[in-house]
Each structure stands twice: as C-alpha cells, then as structure tokens.
VOPAGU-2260 file (C-alpha; in pm, 1 decimal, decimal comma):
REM VOPAGU-2260
SITE   aa  ch    i         X         Y         Z
SITE  MET   A    0    2435,2   -4714,3    5334,8
SITE  LYS   A    1    2199,5   -4525,9    5104,4
SITE  PRO   A    2    1969,3   -4710,5    4864,8
SITE  GLU   A    3    2038,5   -4699,0    4493,9
SITE  PHE   A    4    1820,5   -4459,5    4294,9
SITE  HIS   A    5    1687,5   -4526,8    3948,9
SITE  ASN   A    6    1403,2   -4400,4    3731,7
SITE  SER   A    7    1128,1   -4549,7    3949,5
SITE  SER   A    8    1293,5   -4453,0    4279,4
SITE  PRO   A    9    1270,9   -4136,8    4487,8
SITE  GLU   A   10    1527,1   -3865,2    4427,7
SITE  PRO   A   11    1829,5   -3851,0    4662,2
SITE  GLU   A   12    1697,9   -3520,7    4803,7
SITE  LEU   A   13    1380,4   -3695,8    4910,7
SITE  PHE   A   14    1584,0   -3967,7    5078,6
SITE  GLU   A   15    1765,3   -3699,5    5274,6
SITE  LYS   A   16    1434,6   -3539,6    5374,5
SITE  THR   A   17    1304,2   -3875,9    5489,0
SITE  GLN   A   18    1611,5   -3929,6    5702,0
SITE  ARG   A   19    1556,6   -3590,9    5866,4
SITE  VAL   A   20    1191,7   -3676,6    5933,9
SITE  TYR   A   21    1296,1   -4011,8    6078,4
SITE  GLY   A   22    1550,6   -3842,2    6304,8
SITE  LEU   A   23    1305,7   -3579,4    6428,9
SITE  LEU   A   24    1043,9   -3842,1    6510,5
SITE  LYS   A   25    1305,3   -4053,8    6686,4
SITE  ASP   A   26    1404,7   -3753,0    6897,0
SITE  PHE   A   27    1040,0   -3672,4    6971,7
SITE  TYR   A   28     906,3   -4021,5    7041,6
SITE  GLY   A   29    1217,6   -4231,7    7093,0
SITE  ILE   A   30    1275,5   -4573,9    6939,4
SITE  PRO   A   31     943,6   -4757,1    6971,5
SITE  GLU   A   32     907,8   -5128,8    7025,3
SITE  TRP   A   33     642,5   -5354,8    6875,2
SITE  ARG   A   34     421,5   -5532,8    7123,8
SITE  LYS   A   35     544,0   -5877,9    7222,4
SITE  PRO   A   36     624,6   -6054,6    6893,5
SITE  LEU   A   37     378,9   -6327,7    6800,5
SITE  PRO   A   38     439,9   -6647,2    6603,8
SITE  PRO   A   39     381,2   -6581,3    6231,4
SITE  ILE   A   40      41,8   -6755,0    6214,8
SITE  ASP   A   41     -76,1   -6563,6    6524,1
SITE  GLU   A   42      43,4   -6235,0    6373,4
SITE  LEU   A   43    -134,5   -6314,9    6048,8
SITE  ILE   A   44    -466,9   -6378,3    6224,0
SITE  SER   A   45    -423,9   -6074,8    6449,5
SITE  THR   A   46    -354,8   -5850,0    6151,6
SITE  ILE   A   47    -656,9   -5979,3    5961,2
SITE  LEU   A   48    -866,5   -5900,1    6268,3
SITE  SER   A   49    -719,0   -5548,2    6276,7
SITE  GLN   A   50    -854,5   -5458,0    5933,8
SITE  ASN   A   51   -1108,3   -5171,9    5954,4
SITE  THR   A   52   -1099,9   -5156,4    6332,5
SITE  ASN   A   53    -880,4   -5025,8    6614,3
SITE  ASP   A   54    -615,9   -5202,7    6820,2
SITE  ILE   A   55    -841,3   -5244,1    7123,2
SITE  ASN   A   56   -1115,8   -5422,5    6929,7
SITE  ARG   A   57    -857,9   -5633,3    6748,4
SITE  ASP   A   58    -702,6   -5747,3    7074,9
SITE  VAL   A   59   -1038,5   -5827,5    7234,1
SITE  ALA   A   60   -1136,0   -6041,6    6936,5
SITE  PHE   A   61    -796,6   -6211,7    6922,2
SITE  HIS   A   62    -803,0   -6303,6    7291,1
SITE  ARG   A   63   -1160,4   -6430,2    7265,7
SITE  LEU   A   64   -1052,9   -6651,7    6978,4
SITE  LYS   A   65    -756,9   -6789,1    7174,2
SITE  GLU   A   66    -969,2   -6849,3    7482,0
SITE  LYS   A   67   -1243,4   -7033,1    7295,3
SITE  PHE   A   68   -1022,3   -7249,7    7075,8
SITE  PRO   A   69    -714,0   -7439,1    7199,1
SITE  SER   A   70    -528,3   -7421,2    6866,4
SITE  TRP   A   71    -540,0   -7271,3    6518,9
SITE  GLU   A   72    -626,1   -7616,1    6390,6
SITE  SER   A   73    -940,5   -7607,0    6602,6
SITE  VAL   A   74   -1024,1   -7260,7    6464,9
SITE  ARG   A   75    -974,9   -7397,6    6114,9
SITE  ASP   A   76   -1207,7   -7691,8    6176,1
SITE  ALA   A   77   -1470,4   -7514,0    6390,8
SITE  ALA   A   78   -1822,6   -7432,8    6285,9
SITE  GLU   A   79   -1820,5   -7104,3    6097,9
SITE  ASP   A   80   -2074,2   -6937,0    6325,5
SITE  GLU   A   81   -1862,9   -7013,7    6634,2
SITE  VAL   A   82   -1562,0   -6835,8    6487,4
SITE  ILE   A   83   -1776,1   -6542,8    6376,8
SITE  GLU   A   84   -1919,7   -6502,5    6724,7
SITE  ALA   A   85   -1576,0   -6516,1    6887,1
SITE  ILE   A   86   -1432,3   -6237,2    6672,1
SITE  ARG   A   87   -1740,0   -6015,9    6658,8
SITE  PRO   A   88   -1575,5   -5731,9    6860,1
SITE  ALA   A   89   -1333,6   -5676,9    6569,2
SITE  GLY   A   90   -1617,5   -5591,2    6331,3
SITE  LEU   A   91   -1693,2   -5739,1    5989,2
SITE  ALA   A   92   -1697,7   -6078,4    6160,2
SITE  ASN   A   93   -1912,1   -6235,2    5888,9
SITE  GLN   A   94   -1632,8   -6160,9    5641,2
SITE  LYS   A   95   -1325,5   -6208,3    5857,2
SITE  GLY   A   96   -1430,0   -6539,9    6012,0
SITE  PRO   A   97   -1479,3   -6740,5    5690,3
SITE  ARG   A   98   -1178,4   -6567,8    5534,2
SITE  MET   A   99    -951,9   -6668,9    5822,6
SITE  GLN   A  100   -1073,6   -7026,6    5815,3
SITE  ALA   A  101   -1020,1   -7046,1    5439,5
SITE  ILE   A  102    -662,9   -6921,5    5480,2
SITE  LEU   A  103    -592,2   -7173,0    5755,7
SITE  ARG   A  104    -727,4   -7454,2    5539,0
SITE  GLN   A  105    -526,4   -7342,9    5236,5
SITE  ILE   A  106    -204,6   -7327,1    5437,7
SITE  THR   A  107    -269,4   -7673,0    5579,2
SITE  GLU   A  108    -336,1   -7816,7    5234,3
SITE  GLU   A  109     -13,6   -7671,4    5098,3
SITE  ARG   A  110     217,8   -7718,4    5393,6
SITE  GLY   A  111      61,7   -7995,1    5600,6
SITE  THR   A  112     104,5   -7769,6    5902,7
SITE  LEU   A  113      25,9   -7416,9    6022,4
SITE  ASP   A  114     387,5   -7348,5    6115,3
SITE  LEU   A  115     511,7   -7060,0    5899,4
SITE  ASP   A  116     870,5   -7053,6    6019,2
SITE  PHE   A  117     979,7   -7192,6    5681,8
SITE  LEU   A  118     934,2   -6837,7    5547,0
SITE  LYS   A  119    1225,4   -6711,1    5755,6
SITE  GLY   A  120    1460,5   -6857,1    5500,1
SITE  LYS   A  121    1305,0   -6665,9    5211,0
SITE  ASN   A  122    1381,5   -6317,0    5086,6
SITE  ARG   A  123    1132,9   -6033,2    5115,7
SITE  SER   A  124     993,8   -6069,0    4764,1
SITE  GLU   A  125     936,8   -6445,0    4792,4
SITE  ALA   A  126     775,1   -6422,1    5136,5
SITE  HIS   A  127     553,1   -6129,7    5036,8
SITE  GLN   A  128     440,1   -6308,9    4723,2
SITE  TRP   A  129     359,3   -6620,5    4924,6
SITE  PHE   A  130     125,1   -6427,3    5154,7
SITE  SER   A  131     -30,8   -6224,8    4874,9
SITE  ARG   A  132    -189,8   -6534,5    4722,4
SITE  PHE   A  133    -444,9   -6555,4    5002,2
SITE  ASN   A  134    -776,6   -6377,2    4972,8
SITE  GLY   A  135    -787,9   -6111,6    5242,9
SITE  VAL   A  136    -411,0   -6072,6    5278,7
SITE  GLY   A  137    -311,0   -5741,5    5125,0
SITE  PRO   A  138      25,3   -5562,5    5116,5
SITE  LYS   A  139     -13,7   -5416,6    5466,7
SITE  THR   A  140    -103,6   -5748,5    5628,9
SITE  ALA   A  141     182,5   -5928,0    5456,5
SITE  ALA   A  142     430,6   -5653,8    5547,3
SITE  ILE   A  143     333,1   -5657,9    5915,4
SITE  VAL   A  144     386,1   -6033,4    5943,5
SITE  LEU   A  145     717,7   -6010,2    5759,1
SITE  GLN   A  146     854,7   -5716,2    5958,4
SITE  PHE   A  147     732,6   -5793,3    6308,0
SITE  SER   A  148     714,1   -6172,8    6318,5
SITE  LEU   A  149     946,2   -6318,0    6055,7
SITE  ASP   A  150    1225,2   -6059,2    6086,0
SITE  ILE   A  151    1210,7   -5991,5    5712,5
SITE  PRO   A  152    1239,4   -5614,8    5649,2
SITE  ALA   A  153     915,7   -5467,4    5511,1
SITE  PHE   A  154     742,1   -5130,4    5554,2
SITE  PRO   A  155     367,4   -5163,2    5624,8
SITE  VAL   A  156     151,5   -4870,4    5514,1
SITE  ASP   A  157    -178,8   -4808,4    5690,3
SITE  THR   A  158    -418,4   -4515,7    5665,0
SITE  HIS   A  159    -216,7   -4301,2    5909,2
SITE  ILE   A  160     110,5   -4354,0    5725,4
SITE  TYR   A  161     -51,9   -4289,0    5390,2
SITE  ARG   A  162    -199,8   -3961,2    5516,4
SITE  VAL   A  163     112,8   -3838,4    5694,9
SITE  THR   A  164     356,1   -3921,8    5414,3
SITE  GLY   A  165     128,9   -3745,4    5167,8
SITE  ARG   A  166     105,2   -3430,9    5378,1
SITE  VAL   A  167     473,5   -3416,0    5465,1
SITE  GLY   A  168     564,9   -3478,7    5103,2
SITE  LEU   A  169     746,3   -3809,9    5129,0
SITE  ARG   A  170     551,4   -3961,0    4840,3
SITE  PRO   A  171     387,2   -3837,3    4519,3
SITE  GLU   A  172      46,0   -3692,1    4600,4
SITE  LYS   A  173    -148,8   -3927,7    4374,1
SITE  MET   A  174      47,0   -4245,7    4449,0
SITE  ASN   A  175    -190,1   -4518,4    4569,5
SITE  VAL   A  176    -152,8   -4713,3    4893,5
SITE  GLU   A  177     -24,8   -5030,6    4729,8
SITE  LYS   A  178     262,5   -4852,5    4553,7
SITE  THR   A  179     343,3   -4657,1    4868,1
SITE  HIS   A  180     466,7   -4974,2    5041,1
SITE  ALA   A  181     752,2   -5020,2    4794,0
SITE  TRP   A  182     816,3   -4644,5    4784,3
SITE  MET   A  183     866,1   -4626,7    5162,2
SITE  GLU   A  184    1101,5   -4922,9    5146,5
SITE  ARG   A  185    1321,8   -4721,0    4910,9
SITE  LEU   A  186    1311,2   -4409,6    5129,8
SITE  PHE   A  187    1391,8   -4574,2    5463,3
SITE  LEU   A  188    1678,9   -4803,0    5548,9
SITE  PRO   A  189    1575,2   -5160,5    5635,9
SITE  GLU   A  190    1668,4   -5114,9    6001,0
SITE  GLN   A  191    1439,8   -4809,6    6009,6
SITE  TYR   A  192    1128,7   -4984,9    5876,7
SITE  GLY   A  193     990,9   -5091,0    6214,7
SITE  PRO   A  194    1061,4   -4773,1    6414,7
SITE  GLY   A  195     968,1   -4551,6    6119,5
SITE  HIS   A  196     638,2   -4732,4    6069,8
SITE  LEU   A  197     545,1   -4710,1    6438,6
SITE  ASN   A  198     648,1   -4346,7    6487,8
SITE  ILE   A  199     464,0   -4222,2    6179,4
SITE  ILE   A  200     151,7   -4405,6    6294,0
SITE  ARG   A  201     182,5   -4241,5    6635,6
SITE  LEU   A  202     222,6   -3901,7    6473,7
SITE  GLY   A  203     -91,8   -3966,4    6266,9
SITE  ARG   A  204    -292,9   -4072,6    6568,3
SITE  GLU   A  205    -182,6   -3805,0    6811,6
SITE  ILE   A  206    -107,4   -3495,6    6600,7
SITE  CYS   A  207    -159,0   -3531,1    6224,7
SITE  HIS   A  208    -531,4   -3607,1    6250,5
SITE  PRO   A  209    -745,8   -3653,1    5938,8
SITE  ARG   A  210    -932,8   -3340,3    6042,8
SITE  ASN   A  211    -789,8   -3044,7    6230,9
SITE  PRO   A  212    -427,0   -3159,0    6247,4
SITE  GLU   A  213    -228,9   -2994,9    6528,2
SITE  CYS   A  214      43,3   -2864,3    6302,0
SITE  GLU   A  215     186,5   -2612,9    6546,7
SITE  ARG   A  216     308,6   -2885,6    6781,8
SITE  CYS   A  217     420,1   -3129,0    6513,2
SITE  PRO   A  218     791,4   -3217,2    6538,4
SITE  VAL   A  219     831,5   -3227,7    6159,2
SITE  ASN   A  220     629,5   -2918,7    6063,9
SITE  ALA   A  221     941,4   -2738,1    5934,5
SITE  LEU   A  222     974,1   -3012,9    5671,1
SITE  CYS   A  223     602,4   -3058,3    5599,3
SITE  ASP   A  224     464,2   -2948,0    5261,8
SITE  PHE   A  225     109,5   -2929,9    5403,5
SITE  TYR   A  226     215,8   -2698,2    5686,7
SITE  GLN   A  227     418,6   -2476,6    5455,8
SITE  ASP   A  228     120,0   -2445,2    5220,6
SITE  ILE   A  229    -105,0   -2343,1    5509,9
SITE  ASN   A  230     141,5   -2076,3    5618,9
SITE  ALA   A  231     177,7   -1947,7    5262,7
SITE  GLN   A  232    -200,6   -1924,0    5222,4
SITE  ALA   A  233    -233,1   -1742,7    5554,6
SITE  THR   A  234      39,4   -1496,9    5453,8
SITE  ASN   A  235    -126,0   -1427,9    5118,9
SITE  GLN   A  236    -464,1   -1370,0    5281,3
SITE  SER   A  237    -308,8   -1134,4    5532,3
SITE  SER   A  238    -131,0    -941,6    5255,0
SITE  ASN   A  239    -449,6    -913,3    5050,1
SITE  LEU   A  240    -638,0    -772,6    5347,7
SITE  LYS   A  241    -359,7    -532,3    5435,8
SITE  TYR   A  242    -312,5    -396,8    5086,4
SITE  LYS   A  243    -670,4    -415,0    4963,5
SITE  PRO   A  244    -722,8    -130,9    4708,8
SITE  GLN   A  245    -953,3     148,7    4822,7
C-alpha cells in the first residue's frame, strides 16, 4: 500500500524511485537484521552512548557500564564520576554520563520505574514526543528505540543516511536532518524502515564514503543524482577538450 501524498509529501515519482533503491539494496545486501534487540531502557542508554562515536566504542562503554553496575537504578544513583569513568570509551563521557543519569532520574520521577514497556501501547507520534522531552534525546535516538526495541515503526536518520539520501536524490538538497526523519517515513513503507535504515547505513559506510565515494561499484548508481552529475561533468570536459577551438 502506497502512502498518501499531499503538499508537504514527496511526489509519487520519488516514492517509486525510493522503492527501486530499496529493492536494489535488498538484492545487493539482503535483508539485514538488527543486533539482538535490547529492552527499551537499554536501547535508550546504548543509543545515547553511540552519539558522536562508532559502534565498537559504544559497545565497549555499554558493556563496561553493565559490568560495573548491577542495574539501571544503580547507574542512576551512582556517583557521577563513576559513571563517567565507565563510559569513557564512548567519548564525551563528561556530557553523556550526567545526561544519562538525569534521564534515568526523570523517568523514575514520572513513572516510578525504569520499565518503558508502557510505550508499546502508544502510537508513533505519542511515543516519539514522550522521548523528545528529555535533554540529549534527539529524533535519531528516539526513532532507534521506537523501531528496534518497541516495535513502533520509525525511520532513524544518521549522518550516513543523510549523506546517501542527499546524493541519490531521495530528499531535497537543503532539507535538514530533523525534517529528513519524517520525509523518509513518507518515502518508505513501515515494514521497510528497519531494513532500509540498515542497508543505507551499510552503503554509506562501505561505498558512499564522505570523501572519494566508490560510485562505480555502487548498486544504485544508475538512480543516483550525484553519480549522474559526475558523469555529465566528465562528458562535458571531454567534449570541451576534443572540440577546443584552434
């Protein structure tokens, strides 16, 4: 079932292009699976740790935190410097540690518990809004917890997805990251959010690099605006050299 299009939505032609990109990536990479799903509170902390670092550093910090503290309640109530030291491999520990503890305290004050399963009964808008109230929880963090832990369809947009979708031409060039989340959710079908998110990230990491992208081996280069522009420029330069007036 296609999404409905209105003035603020992508054009139907762009939806069709997105579906072709999705299919090509699925053929190239297969249907990816998220790592073992975590409870919502674990996913929230893990995603906060992932901000401005890579997956390896995030995982090291997360496991150190779990090894040092027996529960999230103990993380919440621990001395600030102990939490900072535990998560130092993730970087920005002096910011992330206090921020995480503040979020854990705020959730406890509101809910009386750190169990977030109550969100499973909410729709995407309500659940996203609930997370967005916390300092340090942006659209990407909220969307990851919703999609991969609460089974609420959401399309997280990270730096790789933002770059790739801009180059391929799946979003307006000057659209900011925050608006791109909702835009992607209109372009993909809900059941495609998870696989689409993961495959575009993989494409960004392995082929569509920030510098020197390997366009020739990209599975979606025939649909990519960036690649077509490069070819057009190369053709024009070649023509200018060939027919340069004497």
